[in-house]
N, C-alpha and C positions, 0 to 999 in steps of 0.2 A: 504493499499499500504506500503511495507516495506521501512524502511529508506535507503536512499542511503549510500553506502560506500565511504569515501573519498579516493582519490588516495593514495596508499602507506600504508593505515592502514591495520591491520590484522582482519580477520574475526575470530569469536571465535574458529573454528576448525583449523586454520591454524598453521603450525608448525613454531614457532619462530626461528629466525636465530642467535639471540644473547641475551645476558642477558637483555639488555635495552628493547627488544621487549617482552620478558617474563615478566619483571617488569610491563610493560604497561598493559598486560592482566591480571596480578594478582592484579593490583591496588596498587603496593608497589614500593619502590625505587629500583634501580639496586643494591645498596649496601645490601639491605635486601635479595634480591635474591641470591647474592653471598654468603651471611652468611649462608643462608638455604642450599644451595647446597654443600658447602664445610665443614660445621659443625663448622666453625670458628666464634667467637664473641658471644654476647649475643643475644638471640632470643627466644620468647616463644615457647614451644613445639608445640602448636596448629599452630602457624604461619609457622614454619618450616615444619611441616607435610603437611599443606595445599599447600605450594609451591612445595615441593618434589612431591606431588601427581599430581599437575597441570603439572609439568615438565614431569612426566612419561606419563601422558595422551597425551600430545602434542608431545611426542617423542623428547624432547629437550635434546641435548647433548652440554654442554659448550665446547668452543674452548680452548683446552689445550695450543695452541700456544699463544692466547691472554692472557690466565692466566699467562703463563710462562713469557711473556713479562712484565706483571704488577708486578710480584714479582722478576723480575731479574734473571731468571734461564732458561735453555734450556730443562732440563729433560733428557740430554744426557751426557754420559761420553766417552771421547775418549780412545780407547784402541789402542795403537800404538806399531808396531813391527819394530824396526830400524834394517836394514840389511846392515850396512856399511862393515862389515867384510865378508859377505857371500851374495853377490848381486844376485845370482841366486836361493837361498833358497826360498821355498815357504810356505805359511801359511798352506798347507796340511801336513807339517811335524807333525808327532803324538804328539811331545812335545807341539807345538803351539796349535793344536786343542784341546788337553786335557786341558791345562791351561786356554785357552780363553773361552772354554765352561763352565768351573767352575766359571770364572769371570763374565761371562754373566748371569749365574744363579743367582749368589749372588747380582748383580747389579738390576736384575729384581725383586729380593725380596724386594729391597728397592725403587722400582718404577722408576728405571732409564733404558733408552735405551742405546744401545751401538753403538758409531761411530767407526768402525774398520778400521785401515789404516795401510797397509804395506808400509814402507818408505825405499827407497834406497837413502840415503842422497846425494844431488848434491852440497849442501853448508851447512854452519853452522846455517842457520836460519829456518830450517824446523820445529823445535819444537816451536819456537817463533811464527811462522805463525799460527799454530794450537791454541796455547795458547791465542793468541790475536784475534782469528777469530770470537769470540762470539758465536760458534757453540756448545761448551761443557762447562759443569760446573766443570770439573775436568779431569785430565789425568792419565791414568795407562800405564806406558811403560813396555812392556814385553821384558826383556833383554837389557843390556847396549851396546852390540855390541862393536864397537870402538868409541862410541859416548859419553863417560864418560864427556869429556869437554864441550860438547854441553849441555848435561843434567844439569851439574853444573851451567853454565851460565844462563840457563832458570830458574833453581830453585831460583835464586837470586831475580827474580822479579815476579815469578809466583808460588804462594805457593801450591795450590791444585794439587799436583803431587806426585805420588809414583812410584818406579821402582822395577821391579822383578830383583834381582841379588845380588851380593856380595856388601857388605858395603866397600866403599873406603874412607880411612881416609882423613878427611879435606874437603870433598865434601858436598854441601848444601843440596842435595836432600835425601828424605827418601827412605829406601829400605825395601824390604821383600825378603827374600831368604833363601836357605839352607846353613849349614856349609859345603861348598864344600871342604875345606882342610881336615876336619874330613872324609868326604865321600871318598876322595882319600886314606886316610890311612886305612879305613875300607876295601876297595877293595883290596888294595895292601897286606896288612896283611893277608887277606883271602887267596890269591894266595900263598903267602909264607907258610902259614899253610898247604897247599895242596901239598907242595913239590916243587913248582916252584922255579927256581933259575936264570933263564935268562928271564927277564921280558921286556915288552914294554908298553908304553902308546900311544894311538892313539887319537889325538885331536889337536885343533887349539889354542895354548897358548896366541894368540892376544885377545881372549875373556876373560875378567876378571874372570868369573866363571870357565872356563877351566884352566886357569892359577893356580887358587887355587886348582883344582883337582890334577893338575900336581905336585904342591908343596907338597901336601899330599903323592902322589906317591913316590916322591924323599925322603920325610922324613922317610917313612917306609922302603925304600931300605937302606937308610943310617943306620938306627937302626939295620937293619939285620946283618950288618957286612960283613966280608969278604965272598967270594964265591957266592955273589948275585950281579947281574948286572941289570941295568935298562936303556932302550933306549927310545928316543922320536921319534914318526913319526908325523909330522904335517899332519893333515887330515881334509878335508872339511866335513861339515855337510850334503852336498848334496849327496844322495846315490850313484849316478853313479860316481861322482868324487871320493868319498871315496873308492869305490870298486877298481877303477883303481890304486890309490895310494897304497892300502893295498896289492893288488895282485902283484904289482911290488916289494914292500918291501919283501913279503913273498918269492919272487924268489931269493932274495940275503941274506936274514937274515938266520943266521946259529943257529939252536938249540933253537929258542925262544919257551919257554914252558908255558908262562903265559902272557895274554894280557888284559890290563885294557882300556877301551875305555871311551871317554868323553860323549857318549850317547848311548841309546839302539839301535838307528838307525845305528850308526857306528858299534856297536856289531853285528848287523844282517849281515851287509856287510863283517865283519871280518869272521863270521861263514861260509858265502857263499864262500869267498875267500880261506879259509882253506879247505873246501870240494872240491873246484875246483882243489886243489893241492893234493888231496888224504890224507889229515891229519885229523884225527878224533878228535872231541871235545866231552869229555874232556880228552880222553886217551892220545892223543899226545900233545894238546895244551888246556889250560884252559882259558876261556874268561869271563870277567865281565864287564857289562854295567853300565850305569848310568841313573837314573830317575825311573826305574821300572814302565814303562807304561804297558798298557794292552797287548801290542804286546810281551812283555818279556815272558809271559806265553805261547805264541803260536810259538816261534821259535823252531827249531829242532837241538839240544836238547833245552828245555826251559832254559831261560837265568837267570843266577845269576846277580843281579843288585843292585846298591845302590839306595834305595827308597827315593824319595822326596814326601812328602805328599802334592800333587798339590791341592787337595780340601782344606786342611787347609791353604795352601799358598794363594789361591784365597780369602778365607775369610779374612785373615790378610791384603791382598792388599786393598779390599774394605773398611774394617773397618778402616784402617789407613788413606784412602783417605777421607772417610766421616768425621773423626775427624779433618783433615786438613781443610776441607770445613766449619767446625764449629769454625775455628780459634784456635783449640787446638794444642798442640805440642806432638803428640804421639811419642814414640821411634821407631826406626827401629826394625825389627823383624828377628831373626836368628832361623830357624828351624833346629831341629837335625835330620840328615838323619839316616837310619838303612840299614842293609844289608839283602836282601832277597836271600837265597841260593837256587838254583836250579840245574839242571843236567848239565850245562855247565861248572861246576867246580867240582861237586861231583856226581860220577855215582850212579844211583839208587835212586836219590832224586825225 
């Protein structure tokens, strides 16, 4: 007659639910099982192999939640997009989808999941709430929006955080971003070299990165001397709102022959508005965008754009964050933009 099984005990073929149950079946301590499955600590090769084989046979999968609790980590990184300046903008914006996908890929390479959040700030505590929630091991903020002071306050008490955007002197948080001022000069100097003399900049200067692009635009205009003029049209990033503002401007603007926009999306809306008014690109008006996203190659005509290397930027964001999580002090990263010339400024390219 077979021996009776005590209530709650595991039969030899039962699937263990935790490390303690697997340890009981293997006849070793839970600590030994943990070392065998994680590869950590000192353990004989024979014991490690025996426990790993037993775990595979019983289809045992250790709880990552329990493991993370033991070692004080969540395995997740918060990726946050604050939209204080543009409350109706969506994460489907091509810039966001491109950069966030690169960031997610890099985090996955390091074994981290992504907790993605689009924030329309209602108060100044939104970032503190995430930082102190215990849900993430670190935070990557995509863009500063109009929240630079909130970011600065949070960085004084929460170290593992890095921000995509322009470095603001005196602020505590680490940044990764492009040299937007240089990008603004590159775009404007190119328009001037193509013979443009009455230029306009389309973008929202309340965003620090856009303000830097505008500064570069104005520096190039000033350096060009007499006979060159530059105007500013504050424009939203949301396509429909941008198109309406640009269409209205083109109805009253006289003789604009070169336009530099703060993003490729705004440039697309600019080309559409010009076409609606019967003005050809580039023969009547030349247009330069910013970001050089995939869409820039598929506009009609293809768009000249200031290129930000978002793949390299994502790599720098993740590497900087991981260094901060190791209690290191990495420098902020400034990427050098380049100009990709296409047919929106030069015929036949």
